[in-house]
C-alpha positions in Angstrom: -12.3 -24.9 23.1 -11.8 -25.3 19.4 -10.0 -22.0 19.2 -7.9 -22.8 22.2 -6.7 -26.0 20.5 -5.8 -23.9 17.4 -3.9 -21.3 19.3 -0.4 -22.8 19.4 -0.5 -23.3 15.6 -2.4 -20.2 14.4 -0.3 -17.6 16.4 -3.5 -16.1 17.9 -2.5 -16.0 21.6 -5.3 -13.5 22.5 -8.0 -15.4 20.5 -10.2 -16.3 23.4 -9.9 -13.0 25.3 -10.5 -10.8 22.3 -12.8 -12.9 20.1 -15.8 -10.7 20.4 -14.0 -7.3 20.3 -13.0 -4.9 17.6 -9.4 -5.0 18.7 -9.3 -8.7 18.0 -10.7 -8.2 14.5 -8.2 -5.5 13.8 -5.4 -7.8 15.0 -6.6 -10.6 12.7 -6.9 -8.6 9.5 -3.5 -6.9 10.0 -0.4 -8.0 8.1 0.4 -9.2 4.6 3.4 -11.3 5.6 3.0 -15.1 5.7 2.2 -15.1 9.4 -0.5 -12.5 8.9 -2.0 -14.3 5.9 -2.1 -17.6 7.8 -3.8 -15.8 10.7 -6.5 -14.5 8.4 -7.0 -17.9 6.8 -7.2 -19.5 10.2 -9.8 -17.0 11.4 -12.0 -17.3 8.3 -11.8 -21.1 8.3 -12.6 -21.2 12.1 -15.7 -19.0 11.7 -16.9 -21.1 8.7 -16.5 -24.5 10.3 -17.7 -23.5 13.8 -20.8 -22.0 12.3 -21.2 -25.2 10.2 -20.9 -27.2 13.3 -23.5 -25.0 15.1 -26.0 -25.6 12.2 -25.2 -29.4 12.3 -26.0 -29.6 16.0 -29.2 -27.5 15.7 -30.8 -29.0 12.7 -29.2 -32.5 12.2 -28.5 -33.5 15.8 -25.0 -34.4 14.9 -21.7 -33.2 16.4 -17.9 -33.4 16.1 -15.6 -33.5 19.1 -13.6 -30.2 19.5 -10.3 -32.0 18.6 -11.8 -33.2 15.2 -13.2 -29.8 14.5 -9.9 -28.0 15.2 -8.1 -30.5 13.0 -10.6 -29.9 10.2 -9.8 -26.2 10.3 -6.1 -26.7 10.4 -6.3 -29.2 7.5 -8.3 -26.8 5.4 -5.8 -24.0 5.9 -2.9 -26.5 5.0 -4.5 -27.3 1.6 -2.6 -24.3 0.2 0.7 -25.7 1.5 2.6 -25.2 -1.8 3.6 -21.5 -1.6 6.6 -19.2 -2.2 7.8 -17.2 0.7 10.9 -15.1 1.5 13.7 -17.0 3.0 14.2 -16.0 6.6 14.2 -17.7 10.0 10.7 -16.6 10.8 9.2 -18.0 7.6 11.1 -21.3 7.9 9.8 -21.7 11.5 6.3 -20.9 10.3 6.5 -23.4 7.4 7.7 -26.2 9.8 5.0 -25.5 12.3 2.2 -25.6 9.7 3.8 -28.4 7.7 3.9 -26.2 4.6 6.0 -27.3 1.6 7.2 -23.8 0.9 9.5 -22.7 -1.8 11.9 -20.2 -0.3 13.4 -17.4 -2.3 15.8 -14.5 -1.8 14.5 -11.0 -2.6 15.7 -9.5 -5.8 17.8 -6.4 -5.4 17.0 -3.5 -7.7 19.6 -0.8 -8.2 18.3 2.7 -8.7 19.9 6.2 -8.6 18.9 9.8 -9.0 19.1 11.1 -12.6 19.0 14.7 -13.6 16.5 15.8 -16.2 17.5 17.2 -19.6 18.6 20.9 -19.8 15.7 23.3 -19.8 13.2 20.7 -18.3 11.6 21.2 -14.8 11.3 18.0 -12.9 8.4 17.2 -10.5 8.5 14.4 -8.0 5.0 13.5 -6.9 3.7 11.2 -4.3 0.5 10.3 -2.4 0.0 8.4 0.8 -2.6 7.4 3.5 -1.9 7.7 7.2 -5.0 6.5 9.1 -7.9 8.8 8.2 -5.5 11.4 6.6 -4.4 11.3 3.0 -1.3 13.0 1.8 -0.5 14.6 -1.6 2.5 16.6 -2.6 5.3 17.3 -5.0 8.9 18.7 -5.1 10.0 20.8 -8.0 13.6 20.7 -9.1 15.6 22.3 -12.0 18.1 20.5 -14.2 20.8 20.8 -11.6 18.7 19.1 -9.0 18.1 22.2 -6.9 14.7 22.4 -5.2 12.7 25.4 -6.5 9.4 24.7 -4.7 7.5 22.1 -2.8 4.0 21.5 -1.6 2.5 19.2 1.0 -1.3 18.7 1.3 -3.2 16.9 4.0 -6.7 15.8 2.9 -9.4 13.3 4.0 -8.3 9.8 3.1 -9.4 8.2 -0.1 -7.9 5.4 -2.2 -4.1 5.6 -2.6 -4.4 5.8 -6.4 -6.6 9.0 -6.1 -4.0 10.6 -3.8 -1.3 9.7 -6.3 -3.2 11.2 -9.2 -4.2 14.3 -7.2 -0.6 14.9 -6.3 0.3 14.9 -10.0 -2.6 17.2 -10.8 -1.5 19.7 -8.1 2.1 19.6 -9.5 0.8 20.3 -13.1 -1.4 23.2 -11.9 1.6 24.7 -10.1 3.8 24.3 -13.2 1.1 25.8 -15.4 0.7 28.9 -13.2 4.5 29.4 -13.3 4.4 29.3 -17.1 6.7 26.4 -17.5 6.2 24.4 -20.7 8.7 21.5 -20.5 7.9 19.2 -17.6 9.0 15.8 -16.4 6.8 14.0 -13.8 8.3 11.2 -11.7 6.0 9.1 -9.5 6.6 6.0 -7.5 3.1 4.8 -8.3 3.6 2.4 -11.3 -0.2 2.2 -11.7 -0.6 6.0 -11.9 2.2 6.2 -14.4 0.8 3.3 -16.5 -2.7 4.9 -16.5 -1.4 8.3 -17.6 0.7 6.7 -20.3 -2.3 4.7 -21.6 -0.9 1.4 -20.5 -3.6 0.6 -18.0 -7.3 1.5 -17.7 -8.3 4.0 -15.0 -10.7 2.8 -12.3 -14.0 4.7 -12.4 -13.4 6.2 -8.9 -10.3 8.0 -10.2 -11.7 9.2 -13.5 -12.3 12.8 -12.3 -8.6 13.2 -11.4 -7.6 11.4 -14.6 -9.5 13.7 -16.9 -8.3 16.8 -15.0 -4.7 15.7 -15.6 -5.4 14.9 -19.3 -6.7 18.5 -19.7 -3.6 19.9 -18.0 -1.2 17.9 -20.1 -2.4 19.6 -23.2 -1.2 22.9 -21.8 2.5 21.9 -22.0 4.9 21.8 -24.9 6.7 18.8 -23.6 5.6 16.5 -20.8 6.7 13.0 -19.8 5.6 10.8 -16.9 8.0 8.2 -15.5 7.8 5.6 -12.7 10.6 5.7 -10.2 11.3 3.6 -7.2 10.4 5.1 -3.8 14.1 5.3 -2.9 14.4 7.9 -5.6 11.3 9.8 -4.3 12.3 10.1 -0.6 12.1 13.9 -0.3 8.5 14.2 -1.4 7.7 11.1 0.6 8.9 13.0 3.7 6.9 16.1 2.6 3.6 14.2 2.5 4.3 12.7 5.9 5.0 16.2 7.2 1.3 16.9 7.9 -0.9 14.9 10.2 -4.0 17.0 9.6 -6.1 18.4 6.8 -4.0 21.4 5.8 -1.6 22.7 3.2 2.0 23.7 3.4 3.7 25.5 0.5 7.4 26.2 0.1 7.8 28.4 -2.9 11.3 29.5 -4.0 12.8 29.2 -0.4 12.8 25.6 0.6 13.9 25.1 4.3 17.5 23.9 4.4 16.8 21.7 7.5 14.3 19.6 5.5 16.8 18.8 2.8 
């Protein structure tokens, strides 16, 4: 009854039907947009206060009416009413429904473009991803004119996204080393990976193996720089690592398929 009273506010239309199922749990924890975050907060607060009410009835012979309990849950979620959210109709409706005093903002537009490397430098775009239980790692190698020389896409068992990003960079450096190239530029759309390899951030212990492997490989090159780029400048390799939906490896060496460009 408490959950049914919360349903119009919390956007959990299936809360009663799926409350004890895995699919409901998956529905609750999904989403990082304001609606998804409020759904998570509502669910956690509901579990806490309903369990508290259960203990109160069992051990202290006290009780609250369902309407009061539902209002307690809603009030608790509304405590964080001062928030910043993107300005759109959905978020304005959500703020009005919950009584949130939200500060609306417009997203900042970042301009980015493809930039060719310096003459004589090979350029490696690297990326990692997770798709369900499959992790993706890959790179695309270009020359100073932007022509693709080789590419590789690897499907592996899923791990943390940072590990996949670092493993993609390691694979790219191994490939460049085997080719005998000494002047390399790495571009990744993982700012954390770039900061770690440029000694601006500490590496988490889970990624230390890949980190030390990359550091050993870096010493093999005469010139090597690592840059962060926006994902819009990394779209080819992003497509490459989405090419596989299984644990496998695809290598395009010297003859990259024109239909994938």
